[in-house]
Backbone as CSV, one residue per row, in Angstrom:
resi,resn,N_x,N_y,N_z,CA_x,CA_y,CA_z,C_x,C_y,C_z
1,MET,32.017,-13.549,8.765,31.066,-14.576,9.101,29.658,-14.011,9.006
2,LYS,28.720,-14.834,8.599,27.310,-14.451,8.537,26.601,-14.903,9.807
3,HIS,25.556,-14.150,10.183,24.765,-14.438,11.366,23.294,-14.383,10.997
4,LEU,22.494,-15.161,11.718,21.051,-15.120,11.595,20.528,-14.416,12.834
5,LEU,19.946,-13.232,12.645,19.409,-12.440,13.751,17.893,-12.562,13.741
6,PHE,17.334,-12.989,14.862,15.890,-13.047,15.051,15.496,-11.990,16.063
7,THR,14.407,-11.282,15.790,13.828,-10.400,16.789,12.320,-10.561,16.739
8,THR,11.722,-10.625,17.902,10.267,-10.659,18.013,9.860,-9.468,18.859
9,LEU,8.939,-8.665,18.310,8.517,-7.430,18.955,6.999,-7.321,18.954
10,GLU,6.467,-6.628,19.954,5.038,-6.332,19.973,4.690,-5.521,18.721
11,ASN,3.465,-5.679,18.262,2.991,-4.858,17.151,2.660,-3.467,17.691
12,THR,3.594,-2.549,17.511,3.407,-1.170,17.954,3.828,-0.249,16.811
13,LYS,3.524,1.027,16.969,3.968,2.009,15.975,5.491,2.003,15.886
14,GLU,6.162,1.838,17.030,7.627,1.813,17.049,8.176,0.643,16.231
15,THR,7.493,-0.500,16.284,7.914,-1.651,15.488,7.780,-1.350,14.009
16,SER,6.659,-0.778,13.626,6.454,-0.403,12.227,7.497,0.621,11.781
17,ASP,7.744,1.616,12.631,8.748,2.634,12.312,10.133,2.004,12.169
18,LEU,10.455,1.042,13.035,11.746,0.357,12.971,11.906,-0.380,11.641
19,ILE,10.876,-1.085,11.223,10.939,-1.815,9.955,11.212,-0.859,8.797
20,HIS,10.500,0.256,8.777,10.724,1.252,7.713,12.128,1.835,7.794
21,HIS,12.589,2.123,9.010,13.921,2.705,9.205,15.019,1.747,8.740
22,LEU,14.909,0.475,9.123,15.914,-0.502,8.701,15.927,-0.657,7.189
23,SER,14.764,-0.604,6.578,14.688,-0.681,5.116,15.365,0.530,4.476
24,GLU,15.119,1.708,5.043,15.757,2.924,4.532,17.275,2.862,4.655
25,LEU,17.763,2.167,5.686,19.214,2.006,5.873,19.796,0.943,4.946
26,GLY,18.930,0.242,4.207,19.393,-0.749,3.244,19.351,-2.184,3.714
27,TYR,18.793,-2.421,4.901,18.711,-3.793,5.404,17.465,-4.472,4.873
28,ASN,17.589,-5.767,4.605,16.467,-6.564,4.141,16.341,-7.774,5.052
29,GLY,15.134,-8.148,5.330,14.882,-9.311,6.171,13.528,-9.880,5.840
30,THR,13.138,-10.883,6.584,11.831,-11.508,6.412,11.000,-11.182,7.641
31,VAL,9.772,-10.710,7.408,8.874,-10.296,8.481,7.715,-11.283,8.543
32,LEU,7.469,-11.802,9.750,6.395,-12.765,9.964,5.486,-12.278,11.088
33,SER,4.196,-12.524,10.955,3.268,-12.289,12.056,3.378,-13.464,13.002
34,SER,3.359,-13.195,14.298,3.545,-14.273,15.266,2.801,-13.965,16.562
35,THR,2.694,-14.974,17.397,2.146,-14.818,18.740,2.792,-15.855,19.643
36,SER,2.666,-15.661,20.926,3.255,-16.611,21.867,2.179,-17.575,22.364
37,LEU,2.611,-18.712,22.842,1.670,-19.662,23.440,0.924,-19.029,24.606
38,LYS,1.618,-18.189,25.353,1.010,-17.510,26.492,-0.220,-16.723,26.058
39,HIS,-0.107,-15.972,24.967,-1.232,-15.173,24.507,-2.362,-16.035,23.950
40,ILE,-2.018,-17.129,23.333,-3.051,-18.024,22.820,-3.854,-18.598,23.979
41,LEU,-3.163,-19.030,25.024,-3.815,-19.718,26.132,-4.447,-18.780,27.154
42,GLN,-4.090,-17.494,27.137,-4.636,-16.542,28.101,-6.102,-16.243,27.856
43,ASP,-6.526,-16.301,26.621,-7.886,-15.901,26.285,-8.859,-17.031,26.605
44,GLU,-9.430,-16.989,27.796,-10.331,-18.052,28.237,-11.735,-17.883,27.686
45,ASN,-12.054,-16.742,27.093,-13.397,-16.504,26.567,-13.611,-17.150,25.217
46,GLU,-12.555,-17.573,24.574,-12.661,-18.194,23.266,-12.386,-19.676,23.369
47,ASP,-12.903,-20.401,22.423,-12.648,-21.829,22.343,-11.257,-22.016,21.761
48,VAL,-10.281,-22.300,22.615,-8.902,-22.450,22.177,-8.713,-23.857,21.618
49,PRO,-8.240,-23.976,20.391,-8.066,-25.296,19.800,-6.905,-26.054,20.456
50,SER,-6.976,-27.373,20.398,-5.894,-28.193,20.927,-4.626,-28.018,20.110
51,PHE,-4.805,-27.794,18.813,-3.675,-27.600,17.917,-3.891,-26.323,17.133
52,PHE,-2.844,-25.582,16.954,-2.883,-24.368,16.146,-2.936,-24.770,14.678
53,SER,-3.832,-24.169,13.934,-3.944,-24.501,12.512,-3.675,-23.272,11.661
54,LEU,-3.446,-23.494,10.388,-3.231,-22.378,9.465,-4.457,-21.484,9.376
55,ALA,-5.628,-22.017,9.616,-6.847,-21.206,9.588,-6.790,-20.096,10.633
56,HIS,-6.258,-20.399,11.812,-6.133,-19.373,12.847,-5.163,-18.284,12.421
57,TYR,-4.085,-18.688,11.782,-3.110,-17.716,11.292,-3.755,-16.838,10.232
58,HIS,-4.472,-17.460,9.317,-5.102,-16.726,8.211,-6.112,-15.708,8.737
59,GLU,-6.835,-16.073,9.772,-7.837,-15.178,10.357,-7.201,-14.125,11.265
60,ASN,-5.881,-14.198,11.458,-5.165,-13.308,12.383,-5.757,-13.376,13.783
61,LYS,-6.249,-14.552,14.149,-6.906,-14.728,15.433,-5.943,-14.513,16.596
62,PHE,-4.705,-14.922,16.472,-3.761,-14.863,17.579,-2.587,-13.917,17.335
63,VAL,-2.508,-13.283,16.205,-1.332,-12.485,15.862,-1.248,-11.239,16.742
64,GLN,-0.164,-11.129,17.488,0.055,-9.971,18.344,1.480,-9.449,18.270
65,ASN,2.347,-10.146,17.544,3.756,-9.781,17.482,4.243,-9.779,16.042
66,THR,5.408,-9.215,15.872,6.102,-9.254,14.599,7.452,-9.914,14.837
67,THR,7.758,-10.931,14.047,9.062,-11.588,14.100,9.798,-11.266,12.817
68,ILE,11.025,-10.817,12.956,11.843,-10.446,11.799,13.141,-11.230,11.887
69,TYR,13.574,-11.767,10.750,14.913,-12.355,10.758,15.728,-11.805,9.607
70,PHE,17.011,-11.673,9.889,17.985,-11.093,8.972,19.182,-12.026,8.854
71,ILE,19.832,-12.011,7.709,21.146,-12.630,7.541,22.123,-11.476,7.370
72,LEU,23.089,-11.390,8.298,23.955,-10.213,8.384,25.403,-10.620,8.606
73,ASN,26.315,-9.753,8.146,27.712,-9.967,8.490,27.977,-9.372,9.872
74,ASP,29.204,-9.511,10.366,29.538,-9.083,11.727,29.195,-7.616,11.983
75,LYS,29.604,-6.734,11.096,29.373,-5.297,11.276,27.878,-4.978,11.217
76,GLU,27.187,-5.554,10.246,25.750,-5.313,10.104,24.991,-5.805,11.331
77,LEU,25.411,-6.941,11.877,24.752,-7.503,13.055,24.753,-6.493,14.194
78,GLU,25.898,-5.930,14.488,25.983,-4.964,15.588,25.171,-3.708,15.288
79,GLU,25.173,-3.259,14.037,24.411,-2.061,13.669,22.906,-2.293,13.816
80,VAL,22.406,-3.430,13.344,20.967,-3.711,13.424,20.548,-3.920,14.875
81,LYS,21.358,-4.606,15.662,21.043,-4.776,17.082,20.943,-3.417,17.774
82,LYS,21.843,-2.509,17.440,21.812,-1.165,18.022,20.525,-0.435,17.632
83,GLU,20.128,-0.546,16.366,18.893,0.101,15.907,17.672,-0.472,16.628
84,ILE,17.656,-1.781,16.834,16.541,-2.420,17.536,16.497,-1.956,18.987
85,ARG,17.656,-1.916,19.642,17.708,-1.442,21.029,17.212,-0.001,21.127
86,ASN,17.656,0.844,20.198,17.232,2.249,20.220,15.724,2.381,19.995
87,ALA,15.182,1.644,19.036,13.762,1.759,18.699,12.863,1.254,19.819
88,THR,13.361,0.323,20.616,12.545,-0.271,21.680,12.909,0.254,23.067
89,ASN,13.836,1.198,23.124,14.354,1.694,24.404,14.810,0.532,25.279
90,GLY,15.623,-0.319,24.676,16.139,-1.482,25.406,15.037,-2.466,25.774
91,PHE,14.044,-2.577,24.911,12.894,-3.473,25.093,12.013,-3.066,26.269
92,THR,12.019,-1.772,26.610,11.136,-1.298,27.678,9.883,-0.636,27.117
93,SER,9.990,0.131,26.040,8.805,0.771,25.464,8.061,-0.171,24.523
94,THR,8.767,-1.073,23.907,8.182,-2.126,23.079,8.756,-3.441,23.583
95,LYS,7.875,-4.312,24.057,8.338,-5.603,24.572,8.809,-6.482,23.428
96,GLY,9.776,-7.325,23.730,10.295,-8.230,22.719,11.660,-8.737,23.120
97,GLY,12.359,-9.246,22.137,13.696,-9.757,22.370,14.372,-10.063,21.052
98,MET,15.654,-10.394,21.130,16.400,-10.746,19.928,17.509,-11.703,20.290
99,PHE,17.917,-12.497,19.323,19.078,-13.365,19.486,19.679,-13.609,18.114
100,ALA,20.967,-13.940,18.109,21.679,-14.186,16.857,22.391,-15.530,16.951
101,LEU,22.466,-16.179,15.809,23.167,-17.449,15.690,24.175,-17.352,14.556
102,PRO,25.381,-17.873,14.760,26.332,-17.895,13.645,25.860,-18.891,12.587
103,LEU,26.061,-18.546,11.338,25.697,-19.443,10.241,26.949,-20.136,9.738
104,GLU,26.961,-21.429,9.866,28.095,-22.204,9.390,28.125,-22.232,7.864
105,SER,26.930,-22.236,7.288,26.839,-22.303,5.832,25.702,-21.402,5.388
106,TYR,25.914,-20.688,4.311,24.892,-19.801,3.780,25.088,-19.679,2.280
107,GLU,24.007,-19.783,1.532,24.012,-19.533,0.096,22.783,-18.718,-0.231
108,GLY,22.894,-17.771,-1.113,21.744,-16.990,-1.509,22.097,-15.542,-1.742
109,SER,21.056,-14.742,-1.930,21.270,-13.351,-2.291,20.550,-12.402,-1.359
110,PHE,20.437,-12.750,-0.053,19.820,-11.832,0.887,20.664,-10.596,1.016
């Protein structure tokens, strides 16, 4: 069975090292810059827009995290989760989280 694994991590050296390490191990995924609503709304010194626009993303105004998603089989899922746990010290040295969803249908060459 295939799974969709999402992980969102703080932008830290450990996150960058993890991405390189997973690539060296042969894993491929999609990496996105992201931020949480909490971080957008915390900054009271800036004029926070009512709606998030692509312009804010382009300017990297709110980007503080890295979101990565992978399509993995059962064995790969457990291996990548283990690598993420190790790189983040169980999400204590690098804040973040991960979750996986089973894929009922998948087509492609990831």
